N, C-alpha and C positions, 0 to 999 in steps of 0.2 A: 359471502359464499363461504362454504367448508368443504374441505378435502376429506374426503372418506379414507379409513385405512386401508381399503381394499387394494390399494397398490402393494402393501406388504405381502400379498400372497404370490407377487411375481419374484420370486427369488429361483434363480435357475437351480432344476432339479439335484445338481451334483451335492448340495448340501444334504439332501432328503434322508430320513433314516433308512428307506427303502433301499435294497442293493442293486438299484437299476441305474444304469449310465445312460439316461434318455439324452435323446438328441436337443441341442440348444436352438432354438429358434432365434432369429434375428429380431431383437427387441425395439420397440419405438417407444418413444417420451409422449406419446399422443395423450391427451388428458381433454376430456369432452364437458361441458358444462350443461349440467339439465336442471333447469329452474334454480339456480343457484347452489346446485351441489355438483362439483367436481369429482369426475370419475374417471381414472385413468383406464387405457386400453393398449396395454403394452405388447400384446399381440395384434395388432391392428395389420400388421404387414402379412399375417397369415390369410388373410381375406382375398388376397390375389393368388388363385391357386396354381397359376402358371408363370409366376416368378421364378428365377433360377433357385432363389434362396428357398422358397417354398418346396419347390419340388426336390429339392436336396432333403429337406427336411421329411418330405412324404418319404422318399425313398429310403431314409434313415429309420423312421418309425417302422415302414413295413418290414423291414429287416428283422427287427427286434420281433415283431408280433409274430411274425411266419415262421421265424426260428424258434420261438416260445412254443406255438401250438403244433407246428410239425413233430415237435419232441413229444408231445403226450403220448404216453403209450397206447392209450387206446383210441385214438384218431382215426386210424385206419380201418378199424372195425366199426366204429360209428359212421363212417362215409360208406361202407358196405352195406350197413343196416340201412341207412337213409335211402341208398339207391334202391335196394328191394322194395322199399315203401312207398317210393316213388313209381315204381314201375308198374302202373294199371292203367286202363283205358279212362279217359276223363272227357265227358261230354258236357255242353253246355245245352240247355233247352233250346229245340228247335222254333224257330220263326216261319211263320207261312204268308209269302208274297206271291200273288198271283196263283198258279198251281204248283208253285215249289216252295220246297223246304230247306232252310238253312241253318247250318249248326258249326260248331268248332268240335276237333276232337284230336286229343293228344293221345298217341299210342302208348305212351308211358314216359319215355326219357327224351323225346323229342323236346329240342330246346324250346319251340315255339309251337303252339297248338294251329294246325291248318284249318282252312274254312272249307267245308263241305256242301254240297248242294245234292238235294234228293229231287228228280224230277215227278215222284211219285213216293208216297209214305213206305209202301212196300217194295220199293226200287232199289238199286245199287246205287250208293253214294259216290260221288266223284268229287277229286279236290279242285277247288275253284281257288283259292290263293292260299301257297304255302310259304308263310314268311321266312321259313329255314332255308329257302332257296335264294334269299335276298341279303345273304351276308355268308361268310364263311365260317365265322364263329357264333352264330345264333342270336348276335345282338341287334337285329332288326325285328320288331315285333309289328304284330297287327293290332292296334289300338282301338280302333272302331269300324262299323260298317254300318251302310244305308241301302236297303234295295228298293229299286223303283217298285211302284204300285201294282206294275204288271209281272214282275220278277225277272225280268230281261236284262236290267242293269243293275251293277251294285257300285256304290261309291264306298271307297276304303280308305283308311288313314294308317300309315305305319310311322314308327318312331326308331330313331337310331340310338343305341348306346344308353338307352333308359332315360332321354331327355324327354319333358313334356311336349316339345316341339313336334308337331305332326307334318307330313305331306300327303295330301290326298290324291287319289285317283280315280280313275272310272273305267270297268272291266266289263265287258260283254259276257253275260251269263253263258249263252249257248257255246260260244267259242273259247271262251277263257284268255280271251285276247284283250289287252288294255288298250282304251281310246288314248288319243294325244293328250286329254285333259291333266293338268298337274297344278294343284293347289299348295302354295306354301304359306308358311308363317301363321298355321294354324295353332292354337292351343285352347285347352279347355273348351271345345266344341265338338259337336256331331255334325251330321248333315240331314237334311230333311227333303224328300223329292217333291217337287212342283206336280200338280194334279196331273198335268199333261206329260208327266215323267221326261220332260226335255231340260230340265235344270235342278239344281239343288240350292237350298238356303244353307250358309253355313257361317261362322264367325272367325275373325281373324284380326290380328294386330299388323301394324305397320313394321316392315323389316326393321329389326334393330341396329344397332353399328356393328360393324363388322369386328370380330374378335370378343365382343360381349355379349353374344347371344345367349350362354348359360347364366350371366350374372345380372344383365340390365334389368332394372324395373319394367314391369310391362304394364301398359295403361292404354285407354282410349281403344278398347274393342270395339268393332263394327259388325252389324250384321249384312252380308253381302248376299246376292243372288248370281250363281254362275250357270251360264247357258252351254248345255254340252256341245262340245264341237268347238268353243270359242277360246281364245287365250285368257288367261287370268286377268290381263291387264284391261280386258274389256269387261270385268265383272261390275256389277251395279252395286251400290250402296243402298240396302234397304232400310235401316235405320242407324243413326249415329248420334252421340251426344257428346259432342266435345265440350261443353259447358259441364259434363259430369264423366271425368276421365277415370273415375273408378267403377264406372257401372258395366256388369257384364251382360251380355245378351245371349240368349238361346231361343232360337225360332223354330217352331214345329208345324208342320202341315196337319190338320185334321184329318180322320180317316176318310171323311167323305170328299175331302180335297176343297171346300170351302173355304176354310179359315185358316190364316196365317197367325199363330197363336205365338206371342213373343213375351217371353219371362225375362224381367230386368232384375237383376241381383247385385247386390251390394257386398262386397268381400264372400265371406263364407257363410253368412247369415242365411237361415232357411227362410227369413223373411224374405216376399219378392212383390215388385210390381207386376201387373199383368195386362198386356196390352193386345188388341186383335184386329185384324185386318180382314174385309170380306173380298176373298179374291176372284168371287164372281162378278165383283163390280170393278173394270179397269180405272185405275187411278185413285181408287178409295184410300181414304187416311186411316192411320191407325186409331183405334176407339181406346181411349185409358178406361179399361173395365174396374181395376182396383190400382190404384195411385198414391195410397196412403203409406205404404210399407208397413203396415201394423200387423202383419200375419203371414203365414204360408198359404199361397194359392197354386196347388198342384192341378193342371189340366188332365182331365181324365179322358173325355170324350164329349162328343155333341151330337144331338138329334136335332135336326134343323135348326133353330135358333136357340135352342135349350142347352147351356153348357153345363157340364158337371166338373165338380172340382173337390179334391181333397183339401182341406183347410184345418189350420189350429186356431181361427178366429173364433173367440170366446169359447175354445175347447183345446185345452193344452194336449189333450190325448187323441184329438183328431176327429174329424166327422166328415161325411160326404153331404156335398149340399149341391142344389141346381140353382142357376140364375138365367135370367132371359137377356139375350143379346140385342139388346133393342136401342141401343147408342147412347145408354146413360152409364153414368161413372159411379162406383159405390153402389149397386143396387142392393136390394134385399136379398139375404140368403135363406133359402127353404131348405131345411133339414130333409135329406133322404135316408141316411143312416146316421142317426143321432151318434154324440160321443158315448162310448161304453166304459168298461174298466180296464180294457186292455188298449195298449197303446198302437195306432193305425201305423204301420211301416209302409204300406204300399195298396194300391187298387188299381183294377183293371176292370174295363166295361168290356166283355168277351162272352160270346154265347148269350147276349141279351141279359147278362146278369152282372152285377158288381162282384167281383171275387175280391176281398177285403183279408188283407195279411196282418194280423194283430201280434202284437208281442205280449205276452202275460209272463211276468218275473223273467224276461229276456229269453224266451222260447216263444217259436212260433204256433199260431193257431190261425186256421184258414176258415172263412166263413162264406156262403154264398147268399147274396140277397137280390130279390126281384128288383126290377127298375123302379117300382115304387115303396121301395126299402123293406120289403117282408123278408125275415130270415128263413131261408129254405131248408140250409144245412150247414152242417160243419165236417169239414174233411177228416177221415182218421189218419193220422201220421204215425210212424213207427215207433217213435221214442222223442225225448226232448232233442229239438232240432232247430235247423232254420232253413226255411223255403224261398226261393226266388222264381221267377218266370211269370206265367199267367198272361203272356203277350197273347194278341190277336185284335182282331176287328169284332165289332159287335154282333155283325152277322154270323162269325164263325161258329162252327159247330163243335170245336175241340181247342183243346189248349194244352200246353205242357208246362211242366215246371220241376224244378230241381228240388232234393231233399239231403241235408247233410247234417252229421252229428259228429260228435267226438271221434267215435270209433265207428262211423259209416261215411266213407268217402261219398262224392256225389252221387246220387241215383236220379234218374230222369223218369219223370213218370206223364202219362198222356190221359187228360180228362176228357171224357165224352159226355157232352152235355144231352145227348140223346138219352143215354141210360142212366145217367148220374153217377156215374161210375169212373174209377181211375184205375191205372195198371201201369206196372212197370215197363218202361221204353227201353230203357238200356241200364244195365246194372253191370259194374266191375266185378272182374276176379279179384279176389284180393290176395295180399300175402300174408294174411293173418285171419285169425277168427274174431270177429267183434263180440262175439258171447264171452270172451275171455277177458273183456274189458268191463269197468263198471262206473257211472256216473251219479255223482250227488248234487243236488242243488240245496246248499245251507244258505242260512241269513245271518248275518253278524253286525253288531252296533258300531257305527263310527264315532268319531270323539265326540260329536253333539248328539249322538244317540240315534240318528238315523239308520233306520235298517238297510243293509246293503245286500243284494244277490250275489253268491260266488258258486260257479261249478268248479266239483272237485273230480278230476280222472284218474283212474289207475287201474292196475291190474284188479280182477274181480276178488273181491274180500278185503281190499286195503283198509287197515286199521290205523286208530290213532293211538300209536305206540311210541310216539317220538322218533323212530329210526327212517321215516321217509323223506329220502332226497328230493326236496320240493323247488318246482319253479311257480313263481307267481307272475302273471301277465295283466297289463292293464291299460287303459288306453286315455278315456275321460275327457272327451272334447268334441266341439264341433258337431253335437246332435247325431253322432255316429254309434249305435248299439253294439255291444260286444255279446253275440250270440254263439251258440255252438257251432263248430266247424271242425273239418278234418285238418290235419297239418302232419305231414310226414316228420317234421322235425319232433311235435309233441309226441306223436306215437312212438317216435325212435326212444325218447326221453323216458315214456312209460315202458317200454319193452325193456329198456336196460334197469330197471327197478324203480324208476322215479315217479313221483306224484306230481299233477300239473293242476294249478288252481288259476281260473279265469275270474277275474274280480269286476262285476258290472257297476262300476263307481260312477258317479255324479258326473256330468259334463256330457253324457251321452244321449240317446234317446229310448232308453230302456223302459222308461215311465211317462214319456211325453216331454213337451216342452218344459215343463216345471223342474224334470230331473236334469235337463240341460242347462237350465237358466241357474240351477243352484251349484254350477260347477263352472260358471263362466265369469268375465271380468271380475270384479272385487270379491267374488266368492270362489275364486280359483284354488284357494287354499282348501277349499272342502274336498277337491280332488284328492290332494296330496293326503288328507287326513283320512279318507276313504281308503286308499292303498296301503298306507302305513297300517291302520287298523286291521285291514285283511292279514298283513303278515304277522301282527301281533296275535289276531285270535288263530291264525295257524299254530303258533308256538304255544299259547295259553291252553289250547284244546288238544295239546300233544300230538298233533300231526307231524311236527316237526321241531327242530330247534333253531336257533339262528345260525348256527356252524353249517346246517344243512338246508339252509334256506337261501334261494336265489332270485334274482327279480329280473324281468324283460319287458322293454318296452320299444316301440318304434314312431317316429315321426313326432306327433303329440304326445305319445308314449314315452318317446326319448325324453322330452323335456319333463315328463312324470318321474323319471328313473332319475334325473338328474337333480330334480328338487327334492325328492323323497332321500335320496341317498345324502343329501347336503344335512338334510333335518334330522336324519335318523341313521347315521352311518353304522351304528352298530348292530342294526336290525338283521342286516344281510352279511351272508359270506361271501357272494359275488353277485354281480349286476352287469346287466349288458343294457346299454344306452345306444340305439340304433337310429340313425338319420334324424337327431332329435334337434328341437329349437332351442339351444342353449345360451344365445345372447339376445334376452327378452327386452335389451333397451336398442338393439340394432336390427332386429328382424325385418322391420318395414323399409330397410335400405336395398334390399334384393328381391330381384324376380316378382313373385306373385306375393311376398310376404305381406306387402300392405293390406291385402285383403283380410288377413287374419285377425286385424283390429276389432273385429266385430265380436269375437270370442274371447281375446285378450286385453284389449284397450292398446292405448298408445303412449309412448313415453314422451311425446311431445305436450301431452297435457298433463298438468301438473299432479292431480290427484292420480291418474293412471298410471304414470311414472312411478308413484310409491308404491302401487299394488306390484308392479313388475318387478322393481329393484327388490322387494321383499322376498321374491322367490326365484329370481332368476337364476339357474344353475350356474351360469358362469359368474355370476357377482356374488355368490353366498359359499364359495368354496372358503373353507378355513383353514389356514396354514397349519401344518403340524396335527390335524385330526387324523386320525386312524380310519381309513376309507376302506371299504372293502374290495376285493379284486374286482378290477372295474375293465370290461371291454368296450370301447368305443367304436361304433361301425359307422361308416359314411362311404358314399361314391363320389368320384371326381366328376362324374356327369350328373349329379343331382341338382337340377335347375328349379327345385321347389324348394326343398330346405337345402341352402347351398352348404357345401362342406365346411365353409369356414366357422360355422359354429360348431362342427365337431372338432375341427382343428384346434381352435382357441380354448374351447372346454377342456380338451385332454392334455395340451401343454400347459395350462395352468394347475390340473389336477397332479399332473405329473409333479409339477415343481412344488406343490403343497402338501402330498402323501405324506403322514408322518409314520405309518406304520409299514410294514414288510411286504403287504400284497402288491402285485403288479398292477400297474395303469396302462393299459395297452390301448393302441388305435388300430384297427384293420381299415384299410382304404381300397376300395374296390376301383378297378377301372373298367372303361367301358359300361359302367352301369349307372343307373340313376335312382330316382326315388322309390321305385319300385323293387329294387334289390331285396333280397332275403323276405319277400312276402308269401312265400310258399305257393299254393295254385292262384292263378290269376294274375301273378306278378308279369311284368312286361321284361323282366330279367330272364335271360336264358336257364333252363333248367340245370345245367351243368354248373352255372355260377351259383345258383340258388342251393344247390347241393353241397358245393364247395364251403359256403358260406355257413349253412347250418351244421356242417361237421364241425367247424372252427368254433362256433357258439357252444355247442353241445360238449365238445372236448374241453374248452375253457372251463365251463359250467362244472362238469365233472370233475375237473382237477380241483377245482378252489371250493367245493362242497363235501364235507367230510362224511 
């Protein structure tokens, strides 16, 4: 066994060259043995967010951080600018159930977006659920909803303080009154109505130990059926696998009401098993349609016994296939829409057509195909952007979708299948002129020569003159594409003279499953190389200099920032690591962390331990290195990436900093993993604006 010199990092920051008197956490003599390698964990006690010692440390860190940020001269102006940019109407695409339409709308600065209902498309909308009335400070959010087939009842889930835990209730659409039904301990689940509108299928966990709700590992999810009007204690288990505690279940009833489709997921992998049950036959068992866990099988719709799927089986960029539900396992796949050049992000069968959303160089392209796979048309979109929506049933004659780009906040369009045209249904009045801004898509080489796309967004006519204060953002993981989107934080940065760069690095789905696999497990270093190469390209092409370059990432992107700053501390003047996965050796020990092993690997396996140890942000901090100005952000209610990651990383980095730049941690209260996500976050708008103001103030102060 050997003891790595990692322990040398953990010297209290009083001896640091930086003029900062950081709080001193209580240290531990904990040493862990990983396959014969001993690794100390002196900040282990910070894993308990509620201990008196940790709370004292949190309060002291927040005092330093807020004292620093509040003193930034431009912060008040930044916050006002952000508030102005946030203050516009935001709609979601409507969905139709029965004769009613349902959508969310935020008037501008409401902490949470209420859910509205329209009894007719040209009618007057009325508020059905207003989450702003469920708490005094806007920290209870509407997390999801499912409308019964006849449009008369709605099941809806709420979360408090940013937690992933949800409580689901049932409301009468006509009266706006809740039924007595309450479903607890729901996480990572929606709801799907039975054909008779008498109950819902949903997934939940057993109740965790009291006091451990936000930290305890969650396993053994089960699919349940709840009959409306009964107690949750009477719910029936529809499917469970105690022999497979890591499996996650999603149950959905087909539009015709005949089939219960069960998607079985392991961790965060897009691969899944797919089972179905014939609800027209009482007592029928599930049939294992796809049971090899060899690809993604996303159910689109069914017509009789013909099922349609989006799959990447033998097609890394995706294809639409049909199969027959005849009781067989692993049936032959028949192409309907074959694999093409673009990566398929989503498919729906509506208006008796397949609506296929492709990504081509990380921007949306939408094509319509007949049921037999004949291309009918491609929709014309305003500019490089991202679309979502196209919900509906096969027999519907209309559908709705959203379009967003960097300088174009969400517009909602209605597509008419009778005329084959689409028109704006809702468009916000903007506090700026989109034509004053410009987006360029460039391609740069990574370390291994791979061509990587990147969007550059700035004021119209921005130049490569080396004078641009530049913010580089990235994610790179879990098969999630980074595509054009509107952000008040980004727009404020640009309005104040900055340049924004979005690097579409490997690990995402921008070019399909091959792009994802090139940035996962033992190839994760490609992700960090891609991001570093983006920064180096921006400097070499004279868009900016290292003294004016900042980096930002959150969640898996926070891990990205931690790893790249360790490897290239000289590249950036400032960096923001938000809700990052920083301890790659212990991430599996908390809440849903174990599920990420499909993308990261597990320290329990010798080879994978070596991968993780090589880049883990916490374990590769070098004492005495001159790190850029760092702002670490987390939330005390984050039960997805628990705050211990950021606590330990910040304490270690403060102790190691060999330069004069600050290392600060901002710890939000009554917020969770959604904090700071701009639009679509479950965190209140007030908290999002405050957080964005702090981020921009920090970056402006530390980039020259």
